[in-house]
Structures are given as C-alpha cells and as structure tokens.
C-alpha positions in Angstrom: 58.7 -126.2 112.1 55.6 -124.3 113.1 53.3 -125.7 110.4 54.3 -129.3 111.0 51.8 -132.0 112.2 52.9 -134.7 114.7 51.5 -138.0 115.9 52.6 -139.9 119.1 51.9 -143.6 119.6 52.3 -144.7 123.2 53.2 -148.2 124.5 53.5 -149.5 128.0 52.7 -148.0 131.4 50.7 -145.0 132.6 54.0 -143.1 133.1 54.5 -143.3 129.3 51.0 -141.9 128.7 51.9 -139.0 131.1 55.2 -138.5 129.2 53.5 -138.3 125.9 51.3 -135.5 127.3 54.5 -133.6 128.3 55.9 -134.0 124.7 52.5 -132.8 123.3 53.0 -129.6 125.3 56.6 -129.1 124.1 55.7 -129.6 120.4 52.6 -127.5 120.5 54.6 -124.7 122.1 56.8 -124.8 119.0 53.6 -124.3 116.9 53.2 -127.9 115.8 49.8 -129.4 115.8 48.7 -132.9 116.9 46.9 -135.3 114.5 45.1 -138.6 115.2 46.8 -140.9 112.7 50.4 -141.6 111.5 49.3 -141.2 107.9 48.5 -137.5 108.5 51.7 -136.6 110.3 55.0 -135.0 109.2 56.6 -136.2 112.4 55.9 -139.6 114.1 57.1 -140.4 117.6 56.8 -143.9 119.2 56.9 -143.7 123.0 58.4 -147.0 124.0 58.4 -149.5 126.8 61.2 -151.8 128.0 59.4 -153.6 130.8 58.6 -156.7 128.8 59.8 -158.3 125.6 56.3 -158.3 124.1 56.0 -154.5 124.2 59.4 -154.2 122.5 58.5 -156.6 119.7 55.4 -154.6 119.0 57.5 -151.4 118.8 60.0 -152.9 116.3 57.1 -154.1 114.1 55.5 -150.7 114.1 58.7 -149.0 113.2 59.1 -151.3 110.2 55.6 -150.2 109.1 56.6 -146.5 109.4 59.7 -147.2 107.3 57.4 -148.2 104.5 55.5 -145.0 105.0 58.8 -143.1 104.8 59.3 -144.5 101.3 56.1 -142.8 100.2 56.6 -139.6 102.2 60.3 -138.6 101.8 60.0 -135.7 104.3 58.5 -137.8 107.1 60.5 -137.8 110.3 60.3 -140.9 112.7 61.5 -140.8 116.2 61.7 -143.1 119.3 61.0 -141.7 122.7 61.3 -143.2 126.2 62.5 -146.3 127.8 63.8 -148.3 124.8 65.7 -145.3 123.5 69.1 -145.6 125.3 69.3 -149.4 125.0 68.6 -149.7 121.2 70.0 -146.4 119.9 72.8 -147.9 117.7 70.8 -150.8 116.5 67.7 -148.7 115.6 69.6 -145.8 113.8 72.7 -147.4 112.4 71.9 -151.0 111.6 68.2 -151.0 110.9 67.9 -147.3 109.8 64.4 -147.2 111.1 64.4 -143.8 112.7 65.9 -140.3 112.6 65.6 -139.3 116.2 66.1 -141.1 119.5 65.1 -139.3 122.7 65.4 -140.7 126.3 62.9 -140.0 129.1 64.9 -137.0 130.5 65.6 -135.3 127.2 62.1 -134.3 125.9 62.9 -130.5 126.2 65.6 -131.1 123.6 63.2 -132.4 120.9 62.8 -129.1 119.1 66.6 -128.9 118.7 66.8 -132.5 117.6 64.2 -131.9 115.0 66.3 -129.0 113.6 69.3 -131.4 113.4 67.2 -133.8 111.3 66.1 -131.0 109.0 69.8 -130.3 108.4 70.2 -133.9 107.3 71.6 -135.5 110.4 70.4 -138.2 112.7 69.8 -136.9 116.2 70.2 -138.6 119.6 69.9 -137.4 123.2 69.5 -140.2 125.8 71.2 -138.5 128.8 69.6 -139.3 132.1 69.2 -136.4 134.6 69.3 -136.2 138.4 67.0 -133.1 138.3 64.6 -133.2 135.4 60.9 -133.5 136.5 59.3 -131.4 133.8 57.6 -129.5 136.7 57.1 -126.3 134.8 55.6 -128.0 131.7 51.8 -128.3 131.7 50.9 -131.6 129.9 48.5 -131.4 127.0 46.0 -134.2 126.8 45.0 -134.7 123.1 43.5 -138.2 123.6 41.7 -140.0 126.4 38.1 -139.6 127.6 38.3 -136.1 129.0 37.2 -137.4 132.4 40.1 -139.3 133.8 43.8 -138.2 133.8 47.2 -139.1 135.0 49.5 -136.8 136.9 53.1 -137.7 137.2 54.5 -136.6 140.6 58.0 -138.1 140.4 60.4 -139.7 138.0 62.9 -142.6 138.2 63.3 -145.4 140.8 65.9 -146.3 143.4 64.6 -149.8 144.3 66.7 -152.0 142.0 64.4 -155.0 141.9 66.4 -157.8 140.2 63.9 -158.1 137.2 63.3 -154.4 136.6 64.9 -152.2 134.0 63.3 -148.9 135.1 66.2 -147.6 137.2 68.4 -148.0 134.1 66.0 -146.4 131.6 64.5 -143.7 133.8 67.3 -143.0 136.3 67.2 -142.1 140.0 64.2 -140.9 142.0 63.4 -137.2 142.0 60.1 -135.5 143.0 58.2 -132.6 141.6 57.4 -129.6 143.8 53.9 -129.7 145.5 53.0 -126.3 143.9 53.6 -127.6 140.4 51.4 -130.7 141.1 48.7 -128.5 142.6 48.7 -126.2 139.6 48.3 -129.2 137.2 45.5 -130.7 139.3 43.7 -127.3 139.5 43.9 -126.9 135.8 42.4 -130.4 135.3 39.6 -129.5 137.6 38.9 -126.4 135.5 38.9 -128.5 132.4 36.2 -130.8 133.9 38.3 -133.8 134.8 36.7 -135.9 137.6 39.3 -138.5 138.4 43.1 -138.3 138.7 45.6 -141.1 139.1 48.8 -139.9 140.7 51.8 -141.7 139.2 55.3 -142.6 140.3 57.5 -145.7 139.9 57.2 -145.9 143.7 54.8 -143.2 144.8 55.3 -143.7 148.5 58.9 -142.5 148.2 57.7 -139.1 147.0 59.6 -136.4 149.1 59.9 -132.8 148.1 61.5 -130.7 150.9 59.4 -131.6 154.0 56.4 -132.9 152.1 55.9 -136.6 151.9 53.4 -138.7 149.9 50.6 -138.7 152.6 50.8 -134.9 152.9 50.7 -134.6 149.1 47.6 -136.7 148.9 46.0 -134.8 151.7 46.6 -131.4 150.1 45.4 -132.3 146.5 42.3 -134.2 147.7 41.3 -131.5 150.2 41.6 -128.8 147.5 39.4 -130.7 145.0 36.6 -132.5 146.9 34.7 -133.5 143.8 37.7 -135.1 142.0 38.4 -138.8 142.8 42.1 -139.6 143.4 43.9 -142.9 142.9 47.7 -143.6 143.0 50.1 -146.1 141.4 52.3 -147.8 142.2 53.3 -147.9 145.9 55.9 -150.4 147.2 55.0 -152.7 150.1 58.4 -152.1 151.8 57.6 -148.6 153.1 53.8 -148.1 152.7 52.8 -145.3 155.0 50.1 -146.2 157.6 49.0 -142.5 157.9 48.0 -142.7 154.3 45.6 -145.6 155.1 43.9 -143.5 157.8 43.6 -140.6 155.3 42.0 -142.8 152.7 39.5 -144.1 155.3 38.6 -140.5 156.3 38.6 -138.7 152.9 35.6 -139.6 150.6 37.4 -138.6 147.4 40.5 -140.8 148.0 39.4 -144.1 146.4 39.0 -147.2 148.4 41.4 -149.0 146.1 45.1 -149.8 146.4 47.4 -151.4 143.9 50.0 -153.2 145.9 52.5 -155.3 143.8 53.5 -158.6 145.4 55.4 -160.1 142.4 55.8 -163.5 144.1 54.6 -165.4 147.2 57.6 -167.1 148.7 60.4 -165.6 150.8 63.1 -167.4 148.7 61.7 -165.8 145.5 61.2 -162.4 147.0 64.8 -162.5 148.1 66.0 -163.4 144.6 63.9 -160.7 143.1 65.4 -158.2 145.6 62.0 -157.3 147.1 62.9 -156.3 150.6 59.9 -157.7 152.5 58.8 -161.2 153.4 55.5 -163.0 152.7 54.5 -162.5 156.3 55.2 -158.8 156.2 53.3 -158.4 153.0 50.2 -160.2 154.4 50.4 -158.1 157.6 50.3 -155.0 155.5 47.2 -156.4 153.6 45.5 -157.1 157.0 46.2 -153.6 158.2 44.8 -152.1 154.9 41.6 -154.1 155.4 41.4 -153.2 159.1 41.7 -149.5 158.6 39.7 -149.2 155.3 36.8 -151.7 155.4 35.8 -152.8 151.9 39.1 -151.7 150.4 39.7 -153.2 146.9 43.2 -154.5 146.2 45.1 -155.3 143.0 48.6 -156.6 142.4 51.4 -157.5 139.9 52.6 -161.1 139.6 55.5 -162.5 137.7 55.4 -166.2 136.7 58.6 -168.2 135.9 61.3 -165.9 137.3 64.8 -167.4 137.3 65.2 -170.7 139.2 61.5 -170.7 140.1 60.5 -174.1 141.6 57.1 -175.7 141.6 57.0 -175.0 145.4 57.7 -171.3 144.8 55.0 -171.2 142.1 52.5 -172.9 144.5 53.4 -170.3 147.2 52.5 -167.5 144.7 49.2 -169.2 144.0 48.5 -169.6 147.7 49.3 -165.9 148.4 46.9 -164.8 145.7 44.2 -167.2 147.2 44.8 -165.8 150.7 44.6 -162.2 149.7 41.7 -162.6 147.1 42.7 -159.7 144.9 40.0 -157.9 143.0 42.3 -157.5 140.0 45.8 -158.7 139.1 48.3 -157.9 136.3 50.0 -161.2 135.6 53.0 -161.8 133.3 55.5 -164.4 132.4 59.0 -163.3 133.2 61.1 -161.9 130.3 64.7 -161.1 130.9 65.8 -157.4 130.5 69.4 -156.4 129.7 71.4 -154.7 132.4 69.1 -155.9 135.2 70.6 -157.8 138.2 68.8 -160.9 137.0 70.3 -160.7 133.5 73.8 -160.3 135.1 73.6 -162.7 137.9 70.9 -165.4 137.2 69.9 -167.6 134.3 66.5 -167.3 132.7 66.2 -171.0 133.0 62.5 -171.8 133.5 61.4 -173.4 130.2 58.9 -171.4 128.1 56.2 -174.1 128.2 56.5 -174.2 132.1 56.3 -170.4 132.3 53.1 -170.5 130.1 51.5 -173.3 132.2 52.2 -171.5 135.5 51.0 -168.2 134.1 47.8 -169.9 132.9 47.2 -171.5 136.3 47.7 -168.1 138.0 45.3 -166.4 135.6 42.6 -169.2 135.9 42.7 -169.0 139.7 42.5 -165.2 139.6 39.5 -165.2 137.3 37.6 -167.5 139.6 38.5 -165.3 142.6 37.3 -162.2 140.8 34.1 -163.9 139.9 33.5 -164.9 143.5 34.3 -161.3 144.7 32.0 -159.8 142.1 29.2 -162.2 143.1 29.5 -160.8 146.6 28.8 -157.3 145.2 25.2 -158.1 144.2 22.8 -155.9 146.0 25.5 -153.4 147.0 25.5 -149.7 145.9 28.4 -147.9 144.4 29.2 -144.4 143.0 30.3 -144.8 139.4 32.0 -142.2 137.3 30.7 -142.4 133.8 33.7 -142.7 131.4 31.8 -143.3 128.2 29.6 -145.7 126.3 29.8 -149.4 127.0 31.9 -151.4 124.4 29.0 -153.9 123.9 26.1 -151.5 123.5 25.4 -147.8 122.7 22.4 -148.1 125.0 24.6 -148.6 128.0 27.3 -146.5 129.8 30.3 -147.7 131.5 32.6 -146.4 134.3 34.4 -147.5 137.4 33.3 -147.7 141.0 35.3 -146.0 143.8 36.8 -149.5 144.3 38.0 -149.5 140.6 35.6 -152.1 139.3 34.2 -151.7 135.8 30.4 -151.2 135.9 27.8 -151.0 133.1 24.2 -149.6 133.3 21.4 -148.3 131.1 22.2 -144.9 129.5 19.0 -143.0 130.4 19.9 -139.3 130.4 23.3 -139.6 132.2 26.3 -138.0 130.6 30.0 -138.8 130.4 31.6 -137.2 133.6 28.5 -137.7 135.7 28.7 -139.5 139.1 25.9 -142.0 139.2 24.7 -144.1 142.2 24.1 -147.6 141.0 23.0 -151.0 142.5 24.7 -154.2 141.5 22.3 -156.7 140.0 24.6 -159.2 138.2 28.3 -159.8 137.4 31.0 -161.4 135.3 34.6 -162.0 136.4 35.5 -158.6 134.8 32.4 -156.4 135.1 29.6 -155.4 137.5 26.1 -155.2 135.8 24.2 -152.5 137.6 21.0 -150.5 137.6 21.3 -146.7 137.9 19.5 -145.2 140.9 20.3 -141.5 140.4 22.9 -138.9 139.5 24.9 -138.0 142.6 28.1 -136.5 143.9 31.0 -137.6 146.1 29.8 -135.6 149.0 26.2 -136.7 148.6 26.9 -140.4 148.1 29.4 -140.8 150.9 27.5 -138.5 153.2 24.5 -140.7 153.0 26.3 -144.1 152.9 28.4 -143.0 156.0 25.1 -142.3 157.8 23.5 -145.6 156.7 26.7 -147.8 157.0 
C-alpha cells in the first residue's frame, strides 16, 4: 500500500475538514502520499455531510462521476467517509455499486485494514460509533488550506438532540479530548507558522475533560500562544459560560466574534425544534455579550420553513434577526433528515415555494443589516490577518478582522500570514474596503487601541 496515492474530497462543515486532516495523517503513516486531484489518485475518499439534502445530492453526483473514472482505471478504489456512511451503506455498496469502502466518523483508524480487504477483492465497511474515540493521539496533517488558518477539533459527537439535527445519530455521543493533546496540536501549528485557530466541537461549551471546562481550555491555549488568534464554533445558547465572555474581553488574542446559533425566533418554534431556551433568554444572552465585550461581532444559524411553521413564527424569526442585527448569518431552508425527532414525529409540511420565499425574505433582510453594519465601520481601524490574494485582483490582499469580517486592501509589500493594521474606507454587504496603515502584531495593535479606546 505504501506507494499508493490518495485524494480526499471534503463536503460540509468545519468538523469534516478537521476529520479529513486526521485521515491524511493515518494514510501518510501507512506510506501513502496525498495528491491534488481525483484523476491522479489510486484511492479516492469522499468525506460526506448529512446535515442538508443539498450536500448529499452533490455527494451522490460526485460518486457517479468517480464510477466513470473507475471504468477507465480498474485498480481505482473509491470510499465514502463520515456522516452519510452509516445511513447509506447498503444503498451505496449493494444497489448502486458506487464505492468499495464505507467508513463512519469513529472508524478512521481502521482504514488501512479496510483497504487491505478491498485489495483482497471484498467490499469493506466499518460504521461503528464509539463512546471513547477522539483521535487524541493522531496529529492531523494539513495538505490543503492557506497555511495561515487552521481548525482544531476538541471534542466529538453531540448530546443535544435538537429535533432537526442528524449529528447525534451520525457522530454519536459527546466526548472530549485531553487538554495535553489539544495543547500539543496548537503548539505544533504555532511552530508551522499558523496565525489563527478555530476550535471546533458540535457544542464547544460542553467541553469537559476531567476538571477542565471550555473556559479553562480557551484560557490555557490562548495564554500559551499570544500571537495566534483563537475563535471557536459552535457554542449552544442554553449553557454559554459567562466567565468565557470576561476572558474574551480581557485576552487580546481571543477574537471579539461569537457564532451563536438561534435557529428560530419564536418560543413555539424553539420548543418544537427542541432548543431548550426561550426568545427572551436568548436575547438576554446577546445583551450580556454586548455588555461584557463592547464591539463584539455576532453570527448565527437560521432555519426557514421547519415543520408546521406559521407566518407569525416566520415573522418572529425575522424580528429576532432585526433586533440582534447579526454581522453574518448562515441561512437555510429546512430539509428533513432520517432518524431525527422531526422525521419521526412531525410532518415536513411547509410547501417548497413557501420555504423558498421565507428564506429569500430572511436573506434579503440580513443583507441589508450587514450593509448597514459595514457602513458603520467606515473610519474604524482593525487588525487584519492576511490570508491570501483578493479574489478580484492580484494587486490586493484579503483577510479577516478580529471581528471576522472580510477585508481587502492594496498589496504593497505585505505577505500572507502578516497582521496588518487597516482603516475602513468603504464597504459592501460582504466586505470591508480598507487602506493599510502598517504591519503590526496582536500585542502592538491591542496595546495601543486599549490606550486610545
């Protein structure tokens, strides 16, 4: 197996990106080498997502393309990893005959054995979920990305059982990685020149390893690496720790940005969705965030057209978004997932055209809120981490502010990975247009802004 080349195509969330990096490590440990395209590979893995129907459809279409490739390359092995694996294993292997290997999110260590089974002419499947597996001893290998920002997974699984969500069934119960293993990975990224790390978990604020909770974890990793910026995703509103807000306010390298999923804006809908908080409790939390961290930037997730949604409930979601004025929102039309409470108990009964209209109203309102928020940024200064060249022009660089807003500015002699102090001169609903002032650092920028604030 040692001379084989592999290619991983990743769909879905940041957790899947992090999982693909774990699989890179496992395969490279076996002497296999990563390649940049499916055509070059002897083994192709598609890391799949079950959250929405759209992502699944794209995966099916891609697997059909790989089946054509298999006709040309008889020795090619195709496998499916991740969240879709358990749910579609019979269909994808027996009926459609699209793949040779199916591997669930807790079985990645078994991939070398499964590849051997395929070499012996069998189809190979391992989709068992684990109560212990965190891949804590495996150092992920990042073969793609910008070399500046990275994801670090601190826990796996979820215990929340929201009515619409398939994650507890595809990724199992919550379990947390030891702090020492997370620290080692972060230190390694620091040595490799990474400047921003997003800490990942399905509900990061339920991280608990022995006596270490999420606030303590963020304290330890940010204290040890003062010139790396840290973000986290996703917390749950039901148990967001207030001490963490104070820590973000005090610690310059903990970003003034929080992603806080609301999903819906009415108590009736939140109850149906099995979200254990009320609209009032959610808005109180938002007020507290803004009180403790002045200038904090907020983003959210919103679902349009969940089961039985009325016009009044839709309007309540619109009004929640208007009240909070999020800087960014991930907005989706509801798509039913097998095995979830909603699939078992409710009917997906909001007509497709109504879902589309409601989603479109939500998006339109959000875009105008973002434009207004970005207009208020003109004249303000930010510290931007350069992630690469702007999509529109080679003469410009792009990166994100501490508050997670995309900014572009003239290239000059700045490099990818530099922190640059910028001033906002113009805006769109998605981007801040800025002029660079000078190269800086976290300590320098926040030291002087703290003095002048």
